[in-house]
C-alpha positions in Angstrom: -15.8 31.1 -21.6 -12.3 29.7 -21.0 -11.5 26.2 -22.0 -9.9 24.1 -19.2 -7.9 20.9 -19.5 -9.0 17.8 -17.6 -6.1 18.4 -15.2 -7.2 21.9 -14.5 -10.8 20.8 -13.9 -9.7 18.1 -11.5 -7.5 20.5 -9.6 -10.3 23.1 -9.3 -12.7 20.4 -8.0 -10.2 19.4 -5.3 -9.3 23.0 -4.5 -12.9 24.1 -4.1 -13.7 21.1 -1.9 -10.6 21.9 0.3 -11.9 25.5 0.8 -15.3 24.2 1.8 -13.8 21.6 4.1 -15.4 18.7 2.2 -14.0 15.8 0.4 -14.1 15.7 -3.4 -12.5 13.3 -5.8 -11.1 14.0 -9.2 -12.8 12.4 -12.1 -11.2 9.4 -13.7 -9.3 10.5 -16.8 -7.0 8.0 -18.4 -5.2 10.8 -20.3 -4.2 12.4 -17.0 -0.7 11.3 -16.0 -1.6 11.7 -12.3 -4.5 9.3 -12.7 -2.3 6.9 -14.7 0.3 7.0 -11.8 -2.5 6.3 -9.3 -3.8 3.4 -11.3 -0.4 1.9 -11.9 0.6 2.1 -8.2 -2.8 0.7 -7.1 -2.3 -2.3 -9.4 1.3 -2.8 -8.1 0.3 -2.5 -4.4 -2.6 -4.9 -5.0 -0.7 -7.6 -7.0 2.6 -7.6 -5.1 1.3 -8.1 -1.5 -1.1 -10.8 -2.7 1.7 -12.6 -4.7 4.2 -12.4 -1.9 1.5 -13.3 0.6 0.6 -16.4 -1.3 4.3 -17.4 -1.6 4.5 -17.4 2.2 2.4 -20.6 2.0 4.4 -22.2 -0.8 8.0 -20.9 -0.4 8.5 -20.9 -4.2 10.6 -17.7 -4.4 12.5 -18.1 -1.2 12.3 -19.9 2.2 10.7 -16.9 4.0 11.5 -17.9 7.6 15.1 -17.2 6.8 14.2 -13.5 6.8 12.7 -13.6 10.3 14.9 -12.0 13.0 15.7 -14.6 15.7 14.3 -12.4 18.4 10.9 -12.2 16.6 11.0 -16.0 16.1 11.6 -16.4 19.8 8.6 -14.4 20.9 6.2 -15.4 18.1 4.0 -18.4 18.9 4.7 -21.5 16.9 7.5 -22.0 14.4 8.9 -19.4 12.0 7.0 -21.1 9.1 3.8 -20.8 11.0 4.5 -17.1 11.7 5.0 -16.7 7.9 1.5 -18.1 7.3 0.2 -15.2 9.5 2.4 -12.8 7.5 1.2 -14.2 4.2 -2.5 -13.9 5.2 -1.9 -10.3 6.4 -0.2 -9.4 3.1 -3.0 -10.9 1.1 -5.5 -9.0 3.1 -3.5 -5.8 2.6 -3.5 -6.3 -1.1 -7.2 -6.9 -1.2 -7.8 -3.7 0.8 -5.7 -1.7 -1.6 -7.8 -3.2 -4.5 -11.1 -2.2 -2.8 -10.2 1.0 -1.0 -6.6 2.3 -1.8 -7.2 5.4 0.3 -6.9 3.2 3.4 -5.2 0.1 2.1 -2.1 2.0 1.1 -1.5 2.9 4.7 -2.0 -0.8 5.7 0.7 -1.8 3.2 3.0 1.1 4.4 2.6 0.0 8.0 3.3 -3.6 7.1 6.4 -2.6 5.2 7.5 -0.5 8.2 7.3 -3.7 10.3 9.3 -5.6 7.7 12.0 -2.9 7.7 12.2 -3.0 11.5 12.5 -6.8 11.4 15.3 -6.7 8.8 17.2 -3.9 10.4 17.4 -6.0 13.6 18.8 -9.0 11.7 22.3 -8.4 10.5 22.9 -9.1 6.8 19.5 -7.9 5.3 20.1 -4.2 5.2 19.8 -4.2 1.4 16.4 -5.7 1.6 15.3 -3.3 4.3 16.4 -0.4 2.0 14.3 -1.9 -0.8 11.3 -2.2 1.5 11.9 1.4 2.5 11.5 2.5 -1.1 8.4 0.3 -1.4 7.0 2.0 1.8 7.5 5.4 0.2 5.7 4.2 -2.8 2.8 3.0 -0.7 2.6 6.4 1.0 2.7 8.0 -2.4 -0.3 5.8 -3.4 -2.1 6.9 -0.3 -1.6 10.6 -1.2 -2.8 10.0 -4.7 -5.8 8.0 -3.4 -6.8 11.0 -1.4 -7.6 12.7 -4.7 -8.9 9.7 -6.7 -10.6 7.5 -4.2 -13.5 9.0 -2.2 -13.5 8.5 1.6 -16.0 6.1 3.2 -19.3 7.8 4.1 -20.3 5.6 7.0 -23.6 6.8 8.6 -23.6 10.1 6.6 -26.3 11.3 4.3 
């Protein structure tokens, strides 16, 4: 009988499930660097959106309406600060979804970051921040891929 490492065992579980067309998740193994990466990214993409979302209400780090492209400010209802309250609530919700179900929440964060990138690219002078957000979006998409291995899909209405 051959001895397998935890990484080989997790890979074989996922490979077998893929061949059967079913979903399987790898076991939690804190010694596995892949699981460590998943856990670290899950923590980061939970805490950061919640922290930045809360700051939209208090403007401690920065006055957030300064980053809103004028054309978006013109079409959004209310003031720029009021729109930032909506942005903050959305970011907090995205962080909570990542905490609860990273398989789906990571895509919510990636989509929100894509919107932020679009906003910043249409507002001259913020290209460096849009590049940063692009890197964060790639990180969120990476979390989504890792979550497809470590976070089981929802089983709504299935037995």
